[in-house]
C-alpha positions, 0 to 999 in steps of 0.5 A: 365222193364227188360232193366232198371234193366239191366242198373242199374245193369251194372251201379253198377257192374262198381263200382266193375270193377273200384275198381278191376281194380284200385287195381289190374291193375292200381296199378299193371301191368299198374302202368306205366299208372297210376303213372302220377295220383299220381305224386302230392301225395308226396308218398315215393319213387315216383318222385314228379311232381307238373306241371298241365298237361291237359292229363295224361297217366292215361287217357288212362283208359278212352279208356279201359272202353269206347271202350267195351261200345261203341262196346256193344252199336253198336252191340246191335243196329246192331242186335237189342238187347235192353238189350245189349244197356241198359247194354252199357248205364249203363256202359256209365252212370257210366263213366260220373259219374266217370268223373264228381266226380273224374276228375271235383269235386275231382281233379278239372281238368276241372273247372265247377263252379256248380260242385265245392264248397259245396257238400252233405254228400255223395259226401264229403265222396267220396272226403274224401275217395279218398283224403285218397287214394292219401295222406294216413295216414295209410296203410288202407287209401291207400286201398281206391280203389273204388269211390262210395263204401268206408269204412263207416268211411268217412261218419262221419264228 
């Protein structure tokens, strides 16, 4: 039971990690990695690039998140620490969620038919909040740095 709780806590903690890294790292000192992700947004002062690329510099952040989870899992199995393994599984599941929602559903970087099209109200709100981050109508819209946690106004139709 404790291991399942650790998995769930690790999963939800990753939303805070993703939010804070997006705000302070990606839009901060590692903007040169993240800028590729905003090249199509037509933001003021950003050179516009409409070409579709298979990979972006922004994809390096996958490694930033994946490597610690992999190390945690290897060490957890090596020293037979199931709590470490379950925390790494929580981190990994969040990574899969982020990839499915952000890269497949929102940005359509990989075409998977059953993940595109009509979505439930929560996924629609996630899409609206993320779109607001990419095409802000005001300064508050640009502050949507999370993926699964966002201002409640996006839940309204």
